[in-house]
C-alpha positions in Angstrom: -12.6 21.8 -0.4 -9.0 21.6 -1.4 -6.7 24.6 -1.7 -4.3 25.2 -4.6 -0.8 26.5 -4.1 -2.1 30.0 -4.7 -4.3 29.6 -1.5 -7.6 29.8 -3.4 -10.3 27.2 -3.0 -10.8 24.9 -5.9 -13.7 22.6 -6.7 -12.7 19.0 -7.5 -15.5 17.7 -9.7 -13.9 14.3 -10.2 -17.3 12.8 -10.8 -17.4 14.6 -14.2 -13.9 13.6 -15.3 -13.5 11.1 -18.1 -10.9 9.3 -15.9 -13.7 7.9 -13.7 -15.8 6.4 -16.5 -14.1 3.0 -16.5 -15.1 2.6 -12.9 -18.8 2.5 -13.9 -21.5 3.7 -11.7 -19.8 2.6 -8.5 -17.9 5.5 -6.9 -15.0 5.7 -4.5 -15.3 6.3 -0.7 -15.7 10.1 -0.7 -19.2 9.6 -2.2 -20.3 6.7 0.0 -23.2 7.0 2.5 -22.6 6.7 6.2 -24.2 3.2 6.1 -21.7 2.1 3.4 -18.8 3.6 5.4 -19.9 1.5 8.4 -20.1 -1.7 6.3 -16.6 -1.1 5.0 -15.2 -0.4 8.5 -16.7 -3.7 9.8 -15.4 -5.7 6.8 -11.9 -4.5 7.2 -11.6 -3.8 11.0 -8.9 -6.5 11.3 -6.7 -4.8 8.6 -3.6 -2.9 9.7 -4.4 -0.4 7.0 -6.5 2.4 8.4 -9.1 5.0 7.5 -9.1 6.3 4.0 -6.6 3.8 2.8 -8.6 0.7 3.7 -11.8 2.1 2.2 -10.2 3.0 -1.1 -8.4 -0.4 -1.2 -11.6 -2.2 -0.6 -13.4 -0.2 -3.3 -10.7 -1.1 -5.8 -10.6 -4.7 -4.7 -14.3 -5.2 -5.2 -14.1 -3.8 -8.7 -11.0 -5.9 -9.6 -12.7 -9.0 -8.2 -15.9 -8.4 -10.2 -13.9 -7.9 -13.4 -11.5 -10.8 -12.8 -8.4 -8.5 -12.6 -7.2 -9.0 -9.1 -3.7 -10.3 -10.1 -3.1 -7.8 -12.8 -4.2 -4.8 -10.6 -2.1 -6.1 -7.7 1.0 -6.3 -10.0 0.5 -2.8 -11.4 0.0 -1.3 -7.9 3.1 -3.1 -6.6 5.1 -1.6 -9.5 3.8 1.8 -8.7 4.5 1.4 -5.0 8.1 0.3 -5.8 8.5 3.4 -8.0 7.4 5.6 -5.0 9.9 3.9 -2.7 12.8 4.1 -5.2 12.2 7.7 -6.4 12.7 10.3 -3.7 11.1 13.1 -5.8 8.0 11.0 -6.5 7.8 10.0 -2.8 8.0 13.7 -1.7 5.3 14.6 -4.2 3.0 11.9 -3.0 3.5 12.8 0.6 3.3 16.6 0.2 0.0 18.4 1.1 1.1 21.5 -0.8 0.1 20.5 -4.3 -3.4 21.2 -5.7 -5.6 18.5 -7.1 -4.9 19.8 -10.6 -1.2 19.4 -10.0 -1.6 15.9 -8.7 -3.9 14.7 -11.4 -1.6 16.2 -14.1 1.5 14.4 -12.6 -0.3 11.1 -12.1 -1.9 11.2 -15.6 1.6 11.7 -17.1 2.9 8.6 -15.2 -0.1 6.6 -16.2 0.3 7.6 -19.8 4.0 6.5 -19.8 3.5 3.2 -17.8 0.2 2.3 -19.5 -1.4 0.1 -16.8 -4.9 -1.3 -17.2 -7.8 1.2 -17.4 -9.0 0.1 -13.9 -5.6 0.8 -12.2 -5.0 4.0 -14.2 -8.3 5.5 -13.5 -8.1 4.5 -9.8 -4.8 6.4 -9.5 -6.2 9.4 -11.2 -9.3 9.4 -8.9 -7.0 9.2 -5.8 -5.1 12.2 -7.1 -8.2 14.1 -7.9 -9.5 13.5 -4.4 -6.1 14.6 -3.0 -5.6 11.3 -1.3 -2.1 10.5 -2.7 -0.7 10.7 0.8 -2.6 7.5 1.6 -1.7 5.6 -1.6 1.1 3.4 0.0 -1.5 2.3 2.5 -4.0 1.6 -0.2 -1.5 -0.5 -2.1 -0.7 -2.5 1.1 -4.3 -2.9 1.8 -5.1 -4.2 -1.7 -2.1 -6.6 -1.5 -3.4 -8.0 1.8 -7.0 -8.5 0.4 -5.6 -10.1 -2.7 -3.5 -12.5 -0.6 -6.5 -13.4 1.6 -8.6 -14.0 -1.5 -6.1 -16.5 -2.7 -5.9 -18.2 0.7 -2.5 -16.9 1.3 -1.0 -15.0 4.2 1.4 -12.1 3.8 4.7 -11.8 5.7 6.6 -8.5 6.0 10.3 -9.2 5.9 12.9 -6.6 6.8 16.6 -7.4 6.2 19.8 -5.4 6.3 20.6 -6.5 2.8 18.5 -7.8 -0.1 17.8 -11.6 0.2 19.2 -13.8 -2.4 17.1 -16.5 -4.1 18.2 -19.3 -1.7 17.5 -17.2 1.4 14.2 -16.2 0.0 13.2 -19.8 -0.8 14.3 -21.1 2.6 12.6 -18.4 4.5 9.4 -18.9 2.5 9.4 -22.6 3.3 10.0 -21.9 7.0 7.2 -19.3 7.2 4.9 -21.6 5.2 5.4 -24.4 7.6 4.7 -22.1 10.5 1.5 -20.5 9.0 0.3 -23.8 7.3 -0.6 -21.6 4.3 1.1 -20.3 1.2 3.1 -17.3 2.3 3.8 -14.2 0.1 6.7 -12.1 1.3 6.8 -8.3 1.1 10.5 -7.5 1.4 12.1 -4.3 2.7 15.8 -3.5 3.0 16.8 -1.4 6.1 20.6 -1.2 6.7 19.9 0.3 10.1 19.0 -3.2 11.5 22.7 -4.1 10.8 22.0 -7.8 10.2 19.5 -10.6 10.8 15.8 -10.2 10.0 12.5 -8.7 11.3 9.5 -10.8 10.2 5.9 -9.8 10.8 3.3 -12.4 9.9 -0.2 -11.8 11.0 -0.2 -10.3 14.5 3.2 -11.8 15.4 6.6 -10.1 14.9 9.8 -12.0 15.2 12.9 -9.8 15.6 16.3 -11.4 15.1 18.0 -8.2 14.0 21.5 -7.5 15.1 20.4 -4.0 16.3 17.8 -5.5 18.6 20.4 -8.0 20.0 22.9 -5.2 20.6 20.3 -3.1 22.4 19.4 -6.1 24.6 23.1 -6.7 25.3 23.5 -3.0 26.4 20.5 -3.3 28.8 22.0 -6.6 30.2 25.4 -5.0 30.7 23.8 -2.0 32.6 22.0 -4.4 34.9 25.1 -6.2 36.0 27.0 -3.0 36.9 
């Protein structure tokens, strides 16, 4: 049972909230039976997304698939995830355990009201907030993206660069990764100036690190060995 900022216990009766109605009779993972939990775990055991995040992502994916909304929900979640990455206050709010369910629902409801996503995405975000699972939302978004890519017969590559890629670099890298994977590749890009230069590419279980930081570290080790 969650605690509010005043330290008192508060019931989160999210089943009774109007925000869940558009999800129909199917509920999210906190109300699953142990048998259903086991089925979800087996179905997503190869996913790098863990625990709560993968179960919520699978629940939403199944609903989006049944309603023919995979692409639209993925786009809306991606925009929300980008907002978290770009807004330090929102990121701190999502990650903090100090806010009550009421605080989280109020904040997320305001964001949903202003951004106006589809009812399925909006209600999902509100349920995540009501269940105090916002801390796992970035993992849920990644999990949904991976499931959507697999559903389309695609493979996702995580690309980290020191500076944003331009259109030509993005196209050439996409073609190279597509030839390697023999599938259509969707790239999830992250900018990390700390790698100094080059790229870190993770595709499937393989990671290719051509970053300048890694090369400098290797050079330092080599120089120590020849002393």
